[in-house]
C-alpha positions in Angstrom: 26.1 -18.9 -4.0 27.9 -15.9 -5.6 30.5 -16.7 -8.4 32.9 -14.0 -7.0 36.6 -14.8 -6.7 39.3 -13.2 -4.7 43.1 -12.8 -5.0 45.7 -14.0 -2.5 46.9 -11.3 -0.1 50.3 -10.6 1.5 50.2 -8.3 4.4 51.0 -8.1 8.2 47.3 -7.3 8.7 45.8 -9.9 6.5 42.2 -9.4 7.6 42.2 -5.8 6.5 43.1 -6.8 3.0 40.4 -9.3 3.0 37.9 -6.6 4.2 39.1 -4.3 1.4 38.5 -6.8 -1.3 35.1 -7.8 -0.1 34.1 -4.2 0.4 35.2 -3.4 -3.1 33.1 -6.2 -4.6 30.1 -5.0 -2.6 30.7 -1.4 -3.8 30.9 -2.2 -7.5 27.9 -4.5 -7.3 29.7 -7.8 -7.9 28.3 -8.8 -4.5 24.7 -7.7 -3.8 22.2 -7.8 -0.9 21.4 -11.4 0.0 24.4 -12.9 -1.7 26.2 -15.6 0.3 29.9 -15.5 0.5 31.9 -18.7 0.0 32.5 -20.9 3.0 35.2 -19.9 5.5 37.6 -22.6 4.3 37.0 -21.7 0.6 37.7 -18.0 1.4 40.9 -19.0 3.2 42.0 -21.0 0.2 41.2 -18.1 -2.3 42.9 -15.5 -0.2 45.8 -17.8 0.7 45.5 -17.1 4.4 44.4 -18.9 7.6 40.8 -19.4 8.5 41.5 -17.4 11.7 42.3 -14.3 9.6 39.2 -14.9 7.4 37.1 -15.2 10.6 38.5 -11.9 11.9 37.7 -10.2 8.6 34.1 -11.5 8.6 33.5 -10.3 12.1 34.9 -6.8 11.1 32.5 -6.7 8.1 29.6 -7.8 10.3 30.4 -5.0 12.8 30.5 -2.5 9.9 27.0 -3.6 8.9 28.0 -4.9 5.5 27.3 -8.6 6.1 25.3 -10.8 8.5 26.7 -14.0 9.9 24.1 -16.7 10.4 24.5 -20.0 12.2 22.9 -23.4 11.4 22.5 -25.7 8.4 21.6 -22.8 6.2 24.0 -20.3 7.8 27.0 -18.5 6.4 28.0 -14.9 5.6 25.3 -12.9 3.7 25.7 -9.5 2.2 23.5 -6.8 3.6 24.3 -4.1 1.0 26.8 -1.4 0.1 24.9 1.3 1.9 24.9 -0.4 5.2 28.4 0.7 6.2 26.8 4.1 7.0 25.2 2.4 10.0 28.4 1.8 11.9 29.0 5.3 13.5 25.4 5.6 14.6 25.1 2.0 15.8 28.2 2.4 17.9 26.7 5.4 19.6 23.5 3.5 20.2 25.3 0.6 21.7 27.2 2.6 24.3 24.0 4.5 25.3 24.8 7.9 23.9 22.0 7.7 21.5 18.6 6.7 22.8 15.9 4.7 21.1 13.6 7.7 21.5 16.0 9.8 19.5 16.3 7.2 16.8 12.5 6.9 16.6 12.0 10.7 16.5 14.6 11.1 13.8 13.1 8.3 11.7 9.6 9.7 12.0 10.7 13.1 10.9 12.8 11.8 8.0 10.0 9.4 6.9 7.6 12.4 6.9 9.8 14.0 4.2 10.2 10.7 2.4 6.4 10.1 2.4 5.7 13.6 1.2 8.1 13.4 -1.7 7.1 9.8 -2.6 3.4 10.8 -2.7 4.3 13.5 -5.2 6.9 11.7 -7.4 5.9 8.0 -7.2 5.5 6.4 -10.6 3.2 3.5 -11.4 6.3 1.3 -11.4 7.1 2.5 -7.8 3.6 1.7 -6.6 3.6 -1.7 -8.3 7.0 -2.5 -6.6 5.5 -1.6 -3.2 2.4 -3.7 -3.9 4.7 -6.7 -4.9 6.7 -6.2 -1.7 3.5 -6.3 0.4 2.4 -9.5 -1.3 5.9 -11.0 -0.6 5.5 -10.0 3.1 2.1 -11.7 3.2 3.7 -14.9 1.9 6.5 -14.7 4.5 4.0 -14.2 7.3 1.9 -17.2 6.1 5.0 -19.4 5.8 6.4 -18.3 9.2 9.6 -16.9 7.6 9.1 -13.2 8.2 12.0 -11.4 9.7 14.6 -14.1 8.7 16.1 -11.9 5.9 17.1 -8.4 7.0 17.2 -7.2 3.4 13.6 -8.4 2.8 12.5 -6.9 6.1 13.8 -3.4 5.1 12.9 -3.6 1.5 9.6 -1.8 1.8 11.3 1.3 3.2 14.0 1.2 0.5 11.4 1.1 -2.2 9.5 3.9 -0.7 12.7 6.0 -0.5 13.5 5.2 -4.1 10.1 6.6 -5.1 11.3 10.1 -3.9 14.0 10.1 -6.6 16.5 11.4 -4.0 19.5 9.1 -3.5 20.6 10.8 -0.3 17.2 9.9 1.3 17.6 6.3 0.0 20.9 5.9 1.9 19.6 7.6 5.1 16.4 5.4 5.1 18.5 2.3 4.6 20.8 3.2 7.4 17.9 4.0 9.9 16.1 0.8 8.9 19.2 -1.3 9.5 19.6 0.3 13.0 16.0 -0.5 13.9 16.4 -4.0 12.6 19.5 -4.5 14.8 17.5 -3.2 17.8 14.5 -5.4 17.2 16.2 -8.6 15.9 17.2 -9.9 19.3 13.6 -9.7 20.5 11.7 -12.9 20.7 8.0 -11.9 20.8 6.6 -11.2 17.4 4.8 -7.9 16.6 1.2 -8.0 17.3 0.3 -5.9 14.3 -1.3 -6.5 10.9 1.6 -5.2 8.9 0.1 -6.2 5.5 -3.1 -4.3 6.1 -1.3 -1.2 7.4 1.1 -1.2 4.4 -1.8 -1.7 2.0 -3.7 1.2 3.4 -0.5 3.3 3.2 0.0 2.5 -0.5 -3.6 3.4 -1.2 -3.0 6.8 0.4 0.0 7.2 -1.9 -2.1 6.3 -5.0 -4.6 9.0 -4.1 -1.7 11.4 -3.3 -3.1 11.7 0.3 0.1 13.0 1.9 -1.4 13.6 5.4 -3.1 10.2 5.5 0.1 8.4 4.5 2.2 10.3 6.9 -0.2 9.5 9.8 -0.2 5.8 9.0 3.6 5.8 8.9 3.9 7.8 12.2 1.5 5.5 14.0 3.4 2.4 12.9 6.8 3.8 13.8 5.5 4.9 17.2 4.0 1.4 17.8 7.3 -0.2 16.8 9.2 2.0 19.2 6.9 1.1 22.1 7.3 -2.6 21.2 11.1 -2.4 21.3 11.1 -0.5 24.6 8.7 -2.9 26.3 10.6 -6.0 25.1 13.9 -4.5 26.3 12.4 -3.8 29.7 11.0 -7.4 29.8 14.4 -8.8 28.9 16.2 -6.7 31.5 13.8 -7.8 34.2 14.2 -11.5 33.2 18.0 -11.2 33.4 17.8 -10.0 37.1 
């Protein structure tokens, strides 16, 4: 639980002030990825407003891609990260059908090509060690059956890879695209039939040897496989709904 605190607000549109305060704490790092916000009733008490206004604010922040609302005994409002607000314009276009999954995949493959090329050239030992550590964590999640439950963990490999380029613009773009793909694949029920740990391990080995073409091909193959999985599962879900 985060130790953050908030000030009472006075406004006709209370939920907007709530959003502004939470956004500000995410932006300055007081709230980081994975942090859990206080319970709804506690937020209402801190802000001095109704739980209805708090609920409206949380829904707005979730739509903006800044938090995720989870249900259940271990549920609540969890911070996704300060860069995730970039997702909103693209996600809205995707939702209404103006942006296809094919376009999303193609754009991601091309951007990842650049990311992989730069990462292979600029990655430090610290970057490579961080990727290895993330792969081991993924292995543990898969063994424990908890893989995919934390969006920040799911996307962390790509964020670490982008950070290895030394280019902060690419870091933001990669995080945004990863979040969009997560939102597309999250509702799907059938798990990926893919040895993710093995693939990522081979990918990092290519990075260690500065094998740009080998690393790019592994990334392209995986992203194409992921695209086909999403398309197939979407088709199955549509057919089942008829």
